N, C-alpha and C positions, 0 to 999 in steps of 0.2 A: 408736616410735609405731605404733599399729595402722593398717594400710592401709585406705583407704576401699574397701569391697567393690564399690560401684556403679561407681566410676571405673575399675575393672579388668575390667569385664565386656566380653567380645568378642562382636561380632555377626557372624552368618553371612550372607553375601550370598546372595540368592535370585534364581533366574531370573525376569526381569521378565515373561516371557510366561505365567507361572503365576498372575499377579496381575491382578485386574480391579476395576472400580468397581461397587459395588452402589447402584443408583439409590435416592434417598430417604433415605439414611443420613447424608449430610453436611449439616449445617445451613447451610453456605455454598453458595450457588448462583451467585455471581458472582465471576469472577476477572478482574482488570484485565489487559488485553493487554500494557500497558507493563511492569507488574510481572512478568508471566509471562515475557516475553522476557528480562528481567534475570535471573530465576531460571534460565532455560534456559542462558544464557551462563555463569552462575556454576557450574552443574553440569557443563557441558562442560569448564570449566577446573579445578574443584576436586573434582568428584564430589559425591555426596550425603553430607553430613557428619552429619546427624541421621537415624537409622533411622526408617522408617515403622512403623506398627503394623498387623498383618493378622490375620485369623482364617480358619479353614478353611471352605470351602464344603461343602455336603452330600456331594459326591463324594469328600471326603477326599484330594483330589489338588491342587486349585487353591485360591486364596485370594482374599478380598475385602479391600479397603483399609478399615481402621477409622479411622486417623488419619494424616494426611500426604498427602492427595490432591493438593495442589499440587506437592509434591516428586515424587510418582509421575508426574503428568502431564508435569512438566518433564523427568524422567528418560526417559520414553518419547519425548518430542520431541527430546531430546538424543541418542537412539540408544543409550542404555546397555543392555547385555545383562543386567545384574544390578543389584540394589539392596539395601542393607542393610535388614533387616526383623526385627521382633520378632513372634513368633506368640503370640497370647493366646487362651485358650479362653473365648469369649463367646457368649451367645445374642443374639437380635435386640435385646432390651431393653437388655442390658448394652452391646452394640456402639453402639447409638444414643446412650446416655448418655455413653459414653467419648468418642465423636466430638464430641458437643456440648460437653462440658466442655473437651476439648483445644482446640477452635476458639475458645471464648469467652475463652480466656486470651490470644489473639492480638489485636494492636491493629487489624488491618485488617479485622476482621469488621464488617459494617455493622449499624447499630441495627435495621434491619428484620429481618435474619437473627437478631439477638440476641433480638428479640421472639418469633419462632417457637421459638427454642431455649429461652427461658424457660418458655414454655407446655408444651413437651414434657417438660422436666425436672420441672416442677411436676406434670404428669400422672403421670409415673413415680413421683413421691413421694406419689401419692394426695392431692394438695392440701396436703401438709405444707410450708408456706412456709419454716420454719426449716431443714428438711433441704435444700430446694432452694437456699437461700442458702448453706448450708455447702458443697454440692457445686460451685456456680458460683463461690464466692468473691466475690460481689457485695455491695454495700451494699443495704439494704432500699429506699432511695430509688431507686436505679438499677433494681432488680428490678421495683418497682411501676410505674415509668415505662415500662419495656419492655412490661409486660403491657397498659398503657393504650394503647400503640401498636397493639395488635391490633384496635382499633376503626377503624384506617385501612383504606380499601378496598384490594383487591388491586392496583389500578393505582398507588395512592399508595405502597404498600410496594415495588412493583417499581421505581418511579422513585427511591425512597430507596436501595434496594439497589444500583442502578447509578450512584449518586451524581449523578443528574440534579437532585435537590432536596436541601436540607439537612435535618438533623434537626429544626430549629425549624419548618420548613414542615410536616413530617409531624405534629409534635405539635399544631400549630394545626388542621390539616385533620382529624385523627382525632376532634375534638370534634363534627364535623358529621355529619349523615346521609350515607350513602354516595353517593347520587346527587348531592348538593350538593358533596361532596368532589371527585368526578370532573369536574364542570363547572368548579369553581374551579381544579382542577389544570391543565386545558387553558389557562386564561387565565394562570395562574402561569408556566407554561413559555413561553408565547407572549411575555409581556411581561417575563419575568425579574424578577418582583417580589422584593425583599429580604424577609427575615423581618419587620422592623419595618413595611414597607409592607403586607404581607399581614395582619399583626396589626391595623393600623389599619382596613383594609377589613372584616375579619371582626368588629370590635367593634360594627358596626352590625347584625350578624346576631342575630335574636331567635328564641326558641323558642315554638311554639304551645302555649298553656295547655290547649287541648282535648285534647292528647295526654299530659298529665301523669298519672302513676300515683299521685301523692301527694295528700294532702288539700289542696284549693285554697282553704280558708277564709281563710287569711291573705293570699292573693293578691288578694282582692277589694279590699282597701284599700292594697295595695302600690303605691308610686310607679313601680315598674318595669312595672306592668301597662299595656299600651298602650291599654286601654279608657279609663283615666283620662286619658291623654295626648290621646286623640281628643276628649274633652270640653273640653280646655283650649287646644289648639294647632290652627292651620290645617294645618300640615305635620306629619305623623306617620306612623309605620309602621302597617300593617294592624291593626285593632282585634283584641284577644284574644291578643296575643303578650306573652311575657316578654322584657324587654330586659336582663335580668341572667342570662346563661348560667351563671355560676358558682353562683349561688343555685339556679337550676333544676336543674343537674346534681347539686348536693349533696343536694337534697331527693329527687331520683330515686334516688340511691345509697342514701340512708337507707331509702327505701321498698323497694328491692330487698333490702337486708339484713333488713328486717322480714319480708318474704315468705320469705326463706331460713330464718329462725328458726321461722316457722310451719310450714314444710314439714318441719322436723326432727321434729315431732310425728307425722307420718305416714310418713316415710321414714327409713331408717338412713343413706342416702347422699344428700347434697344438694350440688351443685357449681354454681359460676357458669360461664358459657361461656368465661371467660378461664382457667379451671382445667382444662378438659378439651377436647381437640380433637375435631372432629366424628366422626372415625373411631375414637374410643375408646369409644363406647357405642352401644347399639341399644335401641329401644323394644320392650318385651316384649309379645307378643300371644298369645292363648290358642289360636286356631284358624288354619287356613290353612297355606300352604306353609312359613311360618317360625314357626308356632305351637309352644308348649311344652305345651299341654294345660291344661284347667281346674284339675285337682287340683294339678299341678305349680306352676301360677301362684299358687294360693291358699295351699298349704301349704309350698311350697318357695321360689319366687322372691320372693314378697311378704314373706317373713321374712328374706331374705338381706341381709347388710350391704353387698352390692354393688348392691342394688336401690334406686332412688331417683328423683330428679328433677334436671333441668338448668334453671337460671334464667338468662334472657338479660339481659345488661347492655348490649346493643347499642342505640345511640340510636334505631334504627329500630323496635325492639320491646322497650323496657325492661320488665323484670318478667314477660315471657312465660315460662310454665312448660311444659316438656316432661316429662310424668309417665310413670311406669312404665318408667324407663330401667334397663337392665342395664349395669354398668360392668366386667363380667368377660366379655369376648367368648368366651374359650375355654369357660367353663362354659356360657354361653348356647348355643353351637354344639352342645355335647354334649346339652343338654336338648332342643333342636330335633330333633337326630338320633334321640334315644331315642323321642320322641313320634311322629315320622314312621314309625319302624320298627315301633312298636306298632300303628299304623293299618294298615300293610301286612300284619302278621302278628298279628292280635288274639288268637289262641288260644294264643300262647306265654306262658311265664312270664317276664314282662319288665316294665319300668317303663312304665306308661301314665299320663303326666302325674303322676308321682310316686306312683302307686299300685301296689303289688305284687300281681300276680295269681298266687296259688299254685296248683300242680297236683300231682296224684299224692300221694305220701306226705307231702310238705311240708304239704299242706292239712289233714292229719289230726293234725299235731303241735300240742301246746300250746306256749306259749313264756313265758319269764320275762324281762322287760326289765330287771330289777334285779339279775340274777346274771351274773357275767362268766365267759367261757370262758378259762381260764388257758393253754390251748394255742394260742389265737388271737393272732397277733402284732398288737399295738396300732398304730394310726396315731399321728400326732403329737398328736392330741387337740385340734387348733386348727382346726376347720372354718372355711373362709373365709366361711361363711354366718352364723355366730353373732355377733350384735352385741357390742361391747366391754363394755357394762354388764351384759349377760347373762352373759358369761364371768366377770366379777368375782364374781357370785353363785355360779356353778358352782365357781370356784376356792375360794371361802370354804367351800362345802359339803364339798369333798373334803379341804381342810385339817382341818376339824373332825372329819369322819368318820374320816380316817386317824389323827388324834391320839386319838380315842376308842377305837379297836379295837386299835391297835398294841401297847398294854401287855398285852392279853389273848391275843395270838397269839405264842407262843414263837418259832416259825420266822421270822415277819415281823419281830419285835422284834430278833432277832439279825441279820437281813439289813440292816435300817436302821442298827443300831448299827455294823455292819461298814462300811457306806457312809460314815457320818460319820467313822469312824476312818480309812478310806482317804483321805478328803479332806484329812486332816491330813498324811499321809505320802506322798501320791502323787508329789510331786516328787522324792523320794529312794528310794522303795520299789523294790527290784529286780524287774524284769519276770519273771524266772524264778521268783519266789516267788508270782506270781499263779496262781489256778486257771485251768483251761481254760475260756474263755468259751463259752457256748452257741452252737452253730452254727459253731464254729471248731475248728481242730485245734492251736491254740497258746495259750500263756498270754499273753494280751494284752487290753488294754482302753484306750480313748482317755483321755488325761489331761484332767482337768476335765470328765469326762462327768457327766450328770445322774443323779439318783436313779432315774429311770425306766430309763435305760440300764443302771444297775447291777443293778436287779431283773431286767431281761430277760436280762442276761449271766450272772448267778450265782444266780438264784432256783431253778435246778434242783438246786443242791447240797443234800445232806442236812444235817441239823442238825449231825452230827458233822464233816462236811467244812467247813461254814461256821465252826464253832467253831475248827477247826484253822487256817483262814485268818485268823480274828480274832486268834488267839494269835500267829501269825507277825507280824502288823502291830503288836500290842502290844509284842512283843519288839524289833521294829525301832524303834518310836517311842521307847522308853526307852533303847535301847543305841546307835542309829546315827543317828537323825534329828537333823540339826544345827539346823534351825529349823522353825517351824510356819508353814505357808502359810495365811493367813487369808482367801484368796479363797473366797467361798461362792457356791453356785449360786443363781440367782434363780428356778429352776423348781420350787420345792417343791410348789406346788399340783398341778402335773402329776405330779410324783413321788409325791405322796400318793395321787393317783388310781391310779397304777400299783400301789401297795402295796394299795389297796382291791381292785383287780382280782386281785392275787396271793392275798389272803386270802379271795377269793370272797364278798365282802360282798353281801348282798341289799339293793340300793339302795331297793327299794320299801318296806322297813321303816324307812328312814332319811330319805329325801328328802320334803320337803313343799313344795308350791307355796304360797308366801306372797304377800301383797300386795306386799311390797317386791320380790320376785323378778319377779312379773308386770309391775310398773310399769316395770321396766328395758327392756321390749320397746317397740317402736313399736306403733302401733295395728294395723298389718297383722301384726306379730309376735304380738300378743295374740290376734288372730283365729285365726291358724294354730295356736297352742298350745291354745286352747280347743276348736277343732275336733278336735285330736288327743287331748284329755283323755278317758281312760276309767279310772275308779278301780279299786281292787282288788276291788270287788264286781261289776265288769263294767258299771258305769253310765256312760254317756257324758255329758259336761257338757251338750252341746247338747240331747240328749234330755231330760235332767232339767230344764233351764231352761225349755224350751218346754212342758213338761208341768205347770208350776206353775199357769198359767192361760192362757186363750185369747189374752190380749193380749201375752204374752211370746213374742217371736220373736227368734231369734238375729240376723237381719238388722237389726232395729230396734235391738237392743242395740249392734251395732257402729257405728251411726250416731251414738251419743252421744260426748261428750268422754271423754278417757282416764280422768279422775277418776271420772266417773259410771259408766263401765264397771266400774272396780275396785269401786266401792260395790255395784253389782248382783251382781258375781261372788262377792264375799265376804260378801254379805248375804242370798243366796238359800238358804243352807243346804247347798250341795253339798259333799260330802266328797272332797277330793283324795287322801286316803290311798291308797297303793298305786300311784299314777300317777307314773311317772318320765319326764319329757320326753326326746325323742330327743336334744336337744342335750346333756343331762347324760350320757346313755349314751355318746354319741359322744366327749365329752371324755375319758372313761375309756379310749378307744382301741378301742371296739367299732364295727365297720361295721354290725352288726346284733345284736339281743338273741339269746340262746342258748335253744334249745328246752329246756324242763324238763318231762319227763313227769309230775312230781309236782305241777305247778302246776295249780290248778283254776279260776283266774279271771283269768289274765293274757294269754290269747291275743289278746283284742281290743286290749288296750293295746299288745301287741307289734306287731300289724299296723300300727297307726297310727304307732308310734315308728319302725318299720322303714321306713315310707314316707318319713318326713322325713329319717331318717338316711342312707338310700341316696342321696337327692338331694344332700345337702350333704357328701358324703364326699371331695371333692377338696381336699386341703390346699394352703395357699399356701406358696410358697417365696420366699426372699430373692433379691435381684438378684446379689449378689456373694458369693464366699467371703471369709474374713477378709483374705487377702492382697490381693485385688482392692479391697476396701473401703478398706484402708489406703493403697494406691497412689493411689486417687482422691482421698482426703483430702489427701494430700501433693502432689497435682498432678504425679505422676510417670507419664508416658505413653510414655516411650521406653526406659527402662532396665528390662529384665525379666530377672531371673536365671534364669527357667525358659524360656530360649530353646529353641525346637524347631527342629532342623535339617531 
């Protein structure tokens, strides 16, 4: 019988003085003194039986605790010189998520700590509830209940964490405004009310209809309206209150959701305050010490999929909207730095609010935004600023364009055919039969790589060399390959973009801005693209539109509804031919369009496209590598075969 690999892994003890606690990374903030003393006694007697998880500090000499803080604290108190530990390579986000998930699997974590943990995981998942549930291993009911607890005041959550009150108390209190929560909490602790007693007292609590954010038409005739009670009874609560908190809260929730849907027409990113912690976003401003610049704001930030609004669900301010929020703090910091740097050195060639100021020879060159530089290494083509619906149109464009031209390009056709053939034989094809990959000195290529990777690695081969490689694979397929691997890549759109780049396709002759494409943007995204648009004849859309008649102004156009904007844009007679949006160019892997001395009418388009492309050139990366993701899914936080001594 095969031996279980995990059960035989040995752990190396690590000097305990090399390990410390990083504040703010453990979702658990309370440790019971009694339980801690029991753990210390156990460790003195038996030692630490389950290794802790640590990660390297920036000095590459010492470590931070990721999981197992109680064991670490107890080991220090017990005077142990060493402790068994697993070293994992994690950044801050991964470490926080690992610590959160490890602790939520333990029975002694308080519901208050679980509430904070649920929000942090949901934030790391960008609001994807299904992914957060998968990582936490919770039921949907428990998850939503913990998020609802976030309406509890800080004082209530603290008392819940220290076990001074029960979960039922906190669930009742969190339905009330925060000032009323704290006043009730003091009486609750003083008189030691039970959960049923507190519920009975709070049943008399009513909500003021004046603060309602929903349509109150139905409330006028509702028997829960205290105005009607005042006309019928001598004893009654203050007039103008709702005596049915459940109905009031449901109507408020529905109104908040309706506002969220409306906000999606204006912003790509819209979150509730239960989905994003306060420190995960910032309001974008154009000027001042933390400004990003007017052009950056209009053509960069406002089109970004991380730019949006935060909607309050707090009983104190339900439905309140915080607009122009950036949910990518790293990118925001870079844009602020770039703008401030441009102010201090305005004569340099730099980004000034997302506008490129060219100097010297660069200012004299024309440029062609639709032709790719085959010597330029492409980015991953997935700018974090391009909305998902826009990417769908871009992907479709490159699929169709790649399919159209591949049969006409002998070298490209052979390259793609070789990739398809290699995908069939890659699990058994000998490495020594591979060509030397570009940029390396050995015959190697990652298994299950994408078409784009293949083009980058072997596109330099001549037709004769590629044909020889193709023939080697055919021979292997027919004579040695035992089975066909049917796993196919899902990145064909990006791969096709790479092939178009390889074949040096002039995109301005192929891409057309259609109504369907433009409608995929939010209103702010439409505005940015239309400001960017300069067609092959050098005519800017804004100039053309405002020149039709005196009443036509671009500012008034953007005040209309999305459908009306589309009707105006595609009904005014403007010809988009020759204009390639920066997001399309960037998807192909270009940081900027390439200068083409033969181009006679693309320089203006290039400067606009370059401005947007340069702003949104920071790609996103995932949290984990495949191994880390699998361990998280299997809830394995202690056994790590890649132990670092």
